[in-house]
N, C-alpha and C positions, 0 to 999 in steps of 0.2 A: 503399673501405668499411672501416670499423673491424672489427677481429677480435673485440674484447671489447665487449659491450653490457650495459647495466643493465636488469634485468628485475624488475618489482615482483611480489610475491605477496601475496595478501590472506588473512588469517585470519578465520574466522567470528567475529562479534562476541560470541557466547555462550560461546566457548571460553576457558579460562583462558590468560592470556598474550596475548590478542588485542590488548590495548592496548599500544602501543609507547611509547617516550619522548615521541613527538610526539602520542600519543593517536589514531592513525589505524587501527591494525590492519594496516598494510602493512609488509612486510619486503622489502628490496632485496638482490639478488644479482647477481653478475657471471657472464655466460654467454659461453663461447668459441664463436663462430659457426662455426668450422671443425669442431670436435669435438662440439659441442652438450653440453659438460660445464660444470658449475658450478664456478667458481673461488672459493675462500674469500677473504673480505675481512676486514679488521681489526675492523670494527664493522658495525652494522646500520642506522645512520642514512644518509640520502641523501648527505650531505657526505662522509663517510668512504668510502662505496662509490664515489662519483664520482671522488674523488682516486685511489683504488686502480685503478679502471678506466682513468683517464687515464695512470697510470704504466705499466700493462700495455700499453696501446696505443702509448706512446712506445717502450718496449723492443721491441715487435713491429715498429714502423716502422724502428727503427735496425738491426734484423736484416735488413731488405730487404723488398721487396714480395712479396706472396703469389703473385702471378702476373706473369710477365715481360711480359704484354700491358698491364698497368695502368700508365698514365703518371702521374707525380706530380701533374700539373695536373688530373686527372680527379676528384679528391675535394675535399670542403670542408675548410676549415681546422679543426684540432683543437678550438679553442675554440668554434666554431659547432656542431660535432657534439656536443660535451659539453653545451653549453647546450640544444640540442634534446633530448638524452637526459634532462637534468635536468627540463626543462619537461614532457616527456612523463610522467616519473615523478611529478611533482607533480600533473599533471592526473589521473593514475590514482589518486593518493593521495586526491583529493577524492571519488572514486566512492562509498565507503561512506556519506559524509555525504549525497550526492545520493539514494542509495537509501533512507536513513533518512527523508529529507524526503518522498520519494514514498510510503513506507509511512504516514507521518503523514497525508498528504493523503488516502490511501485510507481511513484510519480516520475522518477527519472526514467524508468523503463518505458512508461507511456509517452513521455516527451521524445525519447529516442525513436519510438515507432512512428510518431507524427512527423519527425524530421525525415525518416527514411521514406515515408509515404510522399512527402513533398518533393524529395529528390527524384523518386520514381515518376511522379507526374511531370516534373520539369524535363526529365529525359524523354518522356513520351512526346511532349510538345516540341522538343528539339528535333525528334525524328520526323514529326509532321512538317516542321519548317524546312528541314532538309529535303523532304519529298516534294514540297511545293517549289522550292528553288530549282530542284532537278527538273521538274516538269516545265517550269518557265524557260530554263536553258534549252531544253529539248524543243520547245515550241519556237524559240528564236532561231535555233539552228535549222529547224525543218523549213522555215520560211525562206523563200528565195529572195536574196537581197537585191537582185536586179529587177524584180517584178514590182510594179506599182501597187498591186493589191496585197503585197506581203504584210504591210502594216495592218491592213484590214483583217487579213487572215490571223495575225497574231492577236488582234483585239477580239475576234470571234472566239478563238481558242481560249483566251484568258477568261472571257465572259462565261463560256461553257464550263471551264474549270471551276470558277467561283460558284456557279449554279450547282455543279456536282458536289462541291465541298459543302454548300448550304444544305443540300439534300442528305448528305452523309451525317452532318451534325444533327439534323432533324430526325434521323433514323430511317430515312427512305433509301431505296436502292438507287444509286447513281445511274444516269443514262449511259448506254454503251457508246464508246468513242468510235468515231469514224477513222479508218486507217489513213 
C-alpha cells in the first residue's frame, strides 16, 4: 500500500476562489497515510499533485517497506496505483457538475408542478363560470316573457345568486333556493 495518497477537497461554489484553473472548485492535496498529515505540493492542479505524490512514494519505497511482513509482490505496480488515484480524483472532480445538474432537474420539476397547479386552478374557475352561466340561462328561461314582473323576478334571482355565491366564497352555507 502506498504511503502518500491524493485527496480532493471541494470548495462551495458560492465562495470566492471556488473556481480553480480547471473550473471545478476542487483542490488536491497529498496525505501521509501513516501520520494523517497533509504534505504540501508545488501546485494545486491534479498533474502537479500526482507527480509530487509519485516522487514521495518512490522515496518512501527506496527507504524500505513500512512493515517487514509486506512482501514486494503483494502490491500493485506504481503506475497502476497512480492511474487509479488520478481516475478517482477526476471522478470526484465531476461531482459538483453532477450536483448542479440534479439541482437544475429539481428546479424544472418544481416549475412543472407549479404550471400543473395553475392549469388545475384555471379549470376549476372555468367550471365555476360554466355553472354561473347555466344558472343565468335557467333563470332567464324560467321567467315568463309575457309577464311584466319577469324582469324583476330575474333581478331578484340574480341578486340571490350573487349573495349565495358571496356566502360560498366566505365559507358560509348558501341559503336554500325556492322552487
